[in-house]
N, C-alpha and C positions, 0 to 999 in steps of 0.2 A: 322446971325448964322451959322457958316461952320461946326461947328463940328460934326451934324450928318452925314454930307455930306463927311466929312473926314473919319468919323467910316466906312460908307458902301463902299468907294472908296478903302479904305487900309486895308478892314476887313482880308484878306487872311495874310498881313504881320504881322498886328496887333495880329491875334489869335495866330501865332508861336510867336512872341516875348512874349505875355503874359503866354503862355504854358512854355516857356523856363525860364522866369523869375520867374513864378510861383513855377517851383520845386526848386529854390534856396531861396524860403523863401519871394519874392518880392509881395506886394501886388495885388489881382486880381481883375478884373472890379467887381463891384457888380452888375451891371444891366445883367439881363438874357437875352440872344439874340439867334436868331435861326441861326445855322452855316448854310451856303448853302453848297449844296454839289458840290464836286470839284474832279477832277481825284486823285487817291492813289499816292501818293509819298513815296519814302523811306526814310528812315532816313538820308541816305547817301546823298539825293539829296538836302536836306534843307539847306537853306543857314544859316551860323554859325553865330552864336549871337556877337554882338557888345555890344563893353563897353560902349556905349552911354546910357544915363538914357533914361527910357520910357517917352513920354510926357505926360503931365499933364493932366488928365481926370478930374480934378475936386476936391473939397473937399470931396465930398461922398465916392471917391475911396480911399483917402488915410486915412480916418477914420475908413474903413472897417477893422478888424483883418484878418492877414494873413491866408487865409485858399484853401481849394482845391476848384477849380470852379466845382459846382455841375450842371448838364445840366437839363433842365427842365423835368418833366414826359413826356414819348413818344420820347425823342430825341435819334436817334440812339448812339450806342456807339463809341467812338472817333477811327477814322480810323489810327491813328498814335500811338499805344502803344511804350513807351520808350523801356522796356526790354519784349518783347514777351514772354510769359513763353515756354519751350521746349515740344514739342509733346509729349505726354506720349503712348507708346504703348501698347495697350489692348491685352494681351494673353487670346486666348479663353479658357473656360473651359475644360478640356481634361475628355473627359468620361471614366466612370469606365472600367476596363478589363473586356471583356466579358466573360473570363474564370473563374472568381471569383466574387461572389458576395460581396458587400461592407457591412462591418462588421456592426453587429446591436449594436445601441445605448440603447435600453432600453430591459427590459426582458430576463427572464432565456435563457442560452444556449441551443441551440435545436440540437439533435444528428441526423445525418441522418438516415432515415428509412432504413430495408433491402429491399434490390432489389437483381436483378438477377447479378448485377456487386458486389454489397456488400456483397460477399461470406463469410460464417463461417470462412474461414482461414483470411479474411480481415475484423473485426469487429472495429467498431468506439473505439476510444481511450479508456481505462478504462473497456472495455468488453472483456472479455476471448471467445475465440471459443467455440461456441456450448451452452455458459451460458444462453442463452434467450429459447433456446428449452427445457433446463434441468428441469423438474418437480419435485416436492418433491414427494418422494416414499411414498406410504401409510404406515404406523405404522404396524408392524406385530402383530397379535393378541395376542402374549405372552408379548407385550410391552404397558406399559401405561404411560401417563402424568398427573401429578399432577401440580396444581399451588400451594398448601400448601405442602412444603416439608422441609426438613433439609438443613440449607444454606450450609452444606458441601456436599451437593449430586448436580447431574445436573437436578432434578425434573423428570428423566425417571427411570420407575421401571420395573424390570424383574421378573415374578413370585413372587410380592409381597415385593421384597428387594428395595430398593432404590440404585441406581448406584452412586459410589462416584467420585467426581474430583480427576484429574491424580496430583500424586506430580511432580512439576515440576523440570527442572534440576538444577535450582537453588538451590534446597534443597538436592543438592547430598551429601553436606557434612554430612548430619543425616545419611546417610547409611556408612558413613566412621567413625562415632563416636566410639572412643574407647572403651566405655563400652557396644557397641552392642555384643559383644561376650558372656559378662556376663549376659545381659539381656535376650538374645534370644539364646544363646548357637549354634553357627552358625556352629563350628565344629562338635557337634553332629547331627543337622540336615543334615548336607552332608553325615556323616555315614549311618544315615539312610535311606539314599537314594539307598544304597546297589550297588554302581556303581563298575563297574569291568574296567581292562584294555581291551581297544579293543572297548568298547560300543560308542555309538553314542547317545548323550542328547542334549537336548536345555533348556537352561535358558531363559524362555520366562518374559519378562519384568525385562531384566538383568541391568538395571540401570547403575550403574559406575563400576559393575563385581565383586563385593566382592566375592560373591558366585560362580559364573563364573569361576574364577582364581583357586579357591577351588576345584571345579568338572573337570577343565583340568587337573590335575594332577593326578586324581585318575583314569582316562580313558586313560591317556597317555601308551605306550608300549615301553620303553627304550629298552628292551632287544631285540624285533623284529628288532630295528632298527640298532641295533649293528651287527645284524645278516647280515642285508643289505650292511653291511660297510657304514652307513651313520654317522659314529661317534657318536653314541648314542643319535641321534636327535629322541624326541619322533614320534612315528607315529602310523597310526590305528585309537585308540581312538580320537575321537574330540568333542567339543562342540559348538552348534549354539547359540551365543548370539543375542537375539533378543529384541527390543526396539522400540518405536514408536518416540522416540526425539534422533535427529541426534546427539545432544550435549553431550547425556550421552553416546553414541557410540563412541564419539570422545575422551571421558575421558578415557574410557576402551581402547581404541586404542593405547594410549600413554602408558597406562600402559602394554600392551603386548610388545610394543618396548622395552621399559626399561628394563623388566624382559626376555625379549627373549622367549615369550611364541607363538609356533606356530602352535597350534593346536586348535584353536579359531577362528571362523569365525562370523564376525559381519554382523547382517541384519537388515535392518532396514523395520518394518512391517509398517501395517495400522492399523486401527481401528477395520477391519472386518477380517485381515487375517494377521498370523505371517508370511507368504511369506516361509514356509519350503516345502523341497520336499516330496512328498508322500510315505508313508510305508518306511521310513528311519529312525526313532527314536525308540531306546530300551527304552528311559525315557523322559519325560518333565515334569519339574517342574515349579511353579508358587509361588513365595514367597512374599507374601502380595501384591498380584497384581491383582489377578482374581476380586477382590470386585471392581476395577477402569475399567475395560473393557466398554466402552461405548456399545458395542453389544456382549454381552456374548454368545449368541447362536450361533452367526455367528462364533465368535473365537473358541469355543470348538468343532464346527464342522470341522473347518480347522485343528485345531491341532490334533484332534482324526484321520483325514485322514492321518496327517504324522506321525503317529505310525505305527509301526509294529503290525501285530497279534501278540497279547501277551505282547506288549509294555506297559508301565505303564503311567500314569498321576497323577501328585501329586498335591494337592491342600494344600498349607499353608497358615493359617489363624489365626487372633488373635480369642481366644474362645469368642464370645458372652454370654456364660453361664457362665463365671465367670467375676462376679463384681468388681475382684480386678484388671482385665486388664484395665487400664487406657487407652483407646485409643477412638478415637471419633467413635461414635455409628456406621456409615455407612462403616467404616474400620474394622467393623468385623464381622464376621459368625458364625453360628451355625452350627454343623456337619449336623443335619437334614435339612438345606438348602442348603448346598453344595450337599448332595446326590438329594435331588429335582432337583436341576439344572442340575445336571450332568445325568439324568436318561431319556433323551430324546431318543426314539428307534434311531434316525439318528447317534447318538454320536457312539453307539455301546459299551459303556462303562459300565463296571460292578464293582460295590464296591469290593475291596478286603479286607481290613483294614484301620484302625484309628490309628495313633500313637499319643500317649499321653505323650512322655517324655520329651517334651520341656516345660519351663517356662511358656508361655503365650500365644502358638500357638499349634495348632492341625495339623497333617499331615493325610489328606484324600486321600487314594490310590484308583485308580481304573483302571482296565486293559482292553486293547483292544481286543473286540472279533473280529471273523472273520465275524459273522454274528449280524444282529439285536438282541437285547437283550430285552427280556420281563421283566420289573422290578416287582416285587412282592408287 
């Protein structure tokens, strides 16, 4: 028997032939043998495969199905891979930038805490300068808050009266309604103000300016302007139109341009001040407005300071005493309530008269005194 000797003597050539023919589908030897170690050879140095048939190794080899030769357990991996995989370059993970923390994946977004570098001028996004430092002011003693109140009011009460919501600029058309003259007699209202040419007046809560324009005509002085050689342009008398809504002032501003009215000055006030110059006004009027002041005490103090000594302040309010006046309750006031709220000594206001000539409203008139007034 020379077969074993042949196999051991020619193992190197036989392994190479079996390996090459095994890749093309030729049967591989079924016996498991241990391959001796030998120096590594490159694929280029291997002898080319011949076209001759491999030697017959017995019926057991021919009966085995074509399969890949599997080395026994513990056998080292083959030294001659046909197509070695290309080396994969491993890129080292880049560290996160030092000046920026990695983004958080869970939890709420945290805002940076205030530091010496995070000054009030550079607050975090969404926070206004000084907002964190502002604390709510205590409510003055003459105001009160109530949870149960009229839905048309704001829930804050001043001397027993609930303050009403402000009518928004979207309802400006209601001020322009054609039937308003018949219902409220605006022409009579303005005549009752007893305005004269050259006076300085203020329409506080001017809205779209229906009454402002009527007042501007009565305080104008065309004669003086003509004497100055200005072509008859009205000078001297003027009207301050005050409102807390810029949209209302914009509506009035368009009217002033169209009608070429030049003796009206627009002022954007605040909830606490009309922003009028002190000791300037001969008259200030509030037509269906005062009951909507969010801070009536502060507003009356500022309005009074804008009046000249002897200047008049006129409240025009729907009569609560008259059940025929179909206006929401918080938008009406009694004469007694108006007098009560205007009687604070700091206002220096003295009641002068109450005019009842209008269909639905009364006009309660006060006069500014040079000294504090003691109410009886």
